[in-house]
C-alpha positions in Angstrom: 34.4 -13.1 15.4 35.6 -16.7 14.7 39.1 -17.3 13.4 39.4 -16.6 9.7 40.4 -20.1 8.8 37.2 -21.4 10.5 35.1 -18.8 8.7 36.5 -19.6 5.3 35.7 -23.2 5.9 32.2 -22.5 7.1 31.5 -20.0 4.3 33.5 -20.9 1.2 33.4 -18.9 -2.0 30.6 -20.0 -4.3 31.4 -22.7 -6.8 33.4 -21.4 -9.8 34.5 -18.2 -8.0 38.3 -18.1 -7.8 40.1 -16.8 -4.8 42.0 -13.6 -5.6 43.6 -10.5 -4.0 41.4 -7.5 -4.4 41.9 -3.8 -3.9 39.2 -1.6 -2.2 37.5 -0.7 -5.4 37.4 -4.3 -6.5 35.9 -5.4 -3.1 33.1 -2.9 -3.8 32.6 -4.4 -7.3 32.8 -7.9 -5.8 29.8 -7.3 -3.5 28.1 -4.8 -5.7 28.3 -2.0 -3.1 29.7 1.5 -2.9 33.1 2.5 -1.6 31.6 4.2 1.5 30.0 0.8 2.3 33.4 -0.9 2.1 34.8 1.8 4.4 32.0 1.1 6.9 32.7 -2.6 6.7 36.4 -1.9 7.4 35.4 0.0 10.5 33.3 -3.0 11.5 36.3 -5.3 11.3 36.4 -6.7 7.8 39.7 -8.5 7.4 42.4 -7.2 5.1 45.8 -8.4 3.9 47.5 -5.0 4.0 46.3 -1.4 4.6 46.7 1.1 1.8 49.2 3.9 2.0 50.5 6.5 -0.4 51.5 4.7 -3.5 50.2 1.3 -2.4 46.7 0.0 -2.8 44.7 -1.7 -0.1 44.7 -5.5 -0.4 42.0 -8.0 0.6 41.6 -11.7 0.0 38.4 -12.6 -1.7 37.8 -15.7 0.3 38.3 -13.9 3.6 36.0 -10.9 2.9 33.3 -13.2 1.5 33.4 -15.4 4.6 33.5 -12.4 7.0 30.5 -10.8 5.3 28.5 -14.1 5.2 29.3 -14.6 8.9 28.0 -11.0 9.8 24.8 -11.6 7.9 24.3 -15.0 9.6 25.0 -13.4 13.0 22.4 -10.7 12.3 19.8 -13.3 11.3 20.5 -15.3 14.4 20.2 -12.3 16.7 16.9 -11.4 15.0 15.6 -15.0 15.5 16.6 -15.0 19.1 15.0 -11.6 19.7 11.7 -12.9 18.2 11.9 -16.1 20.3 12.3 -14.0 23.4 9.3 -11.8 22.5 7.2 -14.9 21.8 8.2 -16.5 25.0 7.3 -13.4 27.0 3.9 -13.3 25.3 3.3 -16.8 26.4 4.4 -16.1 29.9 2.0 -13.1 30.1 -1.0 -15.4 29.6 0.2 -18.2 31.8 2.1 -20.4 29.4 5.5 -21.8 30.1 8.6 -20.0 28.8 10.1 -22.3 26.2 6.7 -23.3 24.8 5.7 -22.3 21.3 2.5 -20.6 20.4 1.4 -23.6 18.3 1.8 -25.9 21.4 -0.9 -23.9 23.2 -4.6 -24.8 23.2 -6.5 -22.9 20.4 -8.2 -20.6 22.9 -4.9 -19.4 24.4 -3.4 -19.0 21.0 -6.3 -16.9 19.9 -5.8 -14.8 23.0 -2.2 -14.0 22.0 -3.3 -13.1 18.4 -6.1 -10.9 19.7 -3.9 -9.0 22.1 -1.3 -8.6 19.4 -3.9 -7.3 16.9 -5.3 -4.9 19.5 -1.8 -3.6 20.3 -1.1 -3.0 16.7 -4.3 -1.1 16.2 -3.6 1.1 19.2 0.0 1.7 18.0 -1.3 2.6 14.5 -4.0 4.9 15.8 -1.4 6.8 17.9 0.9 7.1 14.9 3.5 4.8 16.6 3.0 2.1 14.0 3.0 2.7 10.3 2.3 0.1 7.6 5.4 -1.3 5.9 4.2 -0.3 2.4 3.6 3.3 3.5 7.1 3.5 5.1 8.7 2.1 2.0 6.7 4.4 -0.3 7.8 7.5 1.6 11.4 6.4 1.8 11.4 5.9 -2.0 9.8 9.3 -2.5 12.5 10.9 -0.3 15.2 9.0 -2.2 13.8 10.2 -5.5 13.8 13.8 -4.2 17.4 13.5 -3.1 18.4 11.9 -6.5 16.7 14.7 -8.4 18.6 17.3 -6.3 21.9 15.6 -6.6 21.7 15.0 -10.3 20.9 18.7 -10.8 23.6 19.8 -8.5 26.4 19.9 -11.1 24.4 22.4 -13.3 23.9 24.7 -10.3 27.5 24.5 -9.2 28.6 25.4 -12.8 26.1 28.2 -13.0 26.2 29.7 -9.6 29.6 28.8 -8.1 31.7 28.6 -11.2 33.4 25.4 -10.1 35.8 23.7 -12.6 34.8 20.5 -14.4 37.1 18.4 -12.2 35.5 19.8 -9.0 32.0 19.2 -10.4 33.1 15.6 -11.3 34.2 15.0 -7.7 30.9 16.3 -6.3 29.0 14.1 -8.8 30.9 11.0 -7.6 30.3 11.8 -4.0 26.6 12.3 -4.7 26.3 9.1 -6.6 28.0 7.1 -3.9 25.7 8.6 -1.3 22.6 7.7 -3.3 23.9 4.2 -3.9 24.5 3.7 -0.2 21.2 5.1 0.8 19.4 2.8 -1.7 21.2 -0.2 -0.6 20.7 0.5 3.1 16.9 0.8 2.5 16.9 -2.4 0.5 19.0 -4.2 3.2 16.6 -3.0 5.9 13.5 -4.4 4.3 15.2 -7.6 3.0 16.3 -8.3 6.6 12.6 -8.1 7.7 10.7 -10.2 5.2 6.9 -10.3 5.5 6.0 -13.5 7.3 3.3 -15.9 6.3 2.2 -16.8 9.8 -1.2 -15.2 9.5 -2.1 -17.3 6.6 -1.1 -20.6 8.3 -2.5 -20.2 11.8 -5.2 -22.9 11.6 -6.2 -21.9 15.1 -8.9 -24.4 15.8 -7.8 -27.6 14.2 -4.4 -28.1 15.8 
């Protein structure tokens, strides 16, 4: 990862947001994520001012964690773009184009060949259950998340009834369950937000360019 000074220059805090020292809970609030997500970011190398110990809170600098997170997202987007470019270049190579060309640089007939092969491949994958429509996947993930949410929200009553846990113990279980649901929901949203539906199909204009 680039030096922190360089990162904070490349990705400054948004206008009007003051730099401040934050504890771990405040970092979660700053980004609108759960504490388990912050812990995961720490394992991934998120910068900190000082590590928390007994009696002393964790300390983070807002400008540093913001720049680090923005850099991570930018790196993921770059990697995704590079992977897509490699896939597209290989498709061109397979039909005799030169690696480094773009699909729109090819003659209309060769462009149509790429799209036809891609469509046939997608149909084959779908028929063999190796490719599922995005909306279907999202719907099932949301159904599973709803099932988990219903189970977790009803857990405190069952623990009180069947296990005789104290109010404090049930409160801890509720907090853990809420954090888990929050993290799952955000992970699902991040997954689909990182893979937006493209508009290429609507703008191909195969035979006029």
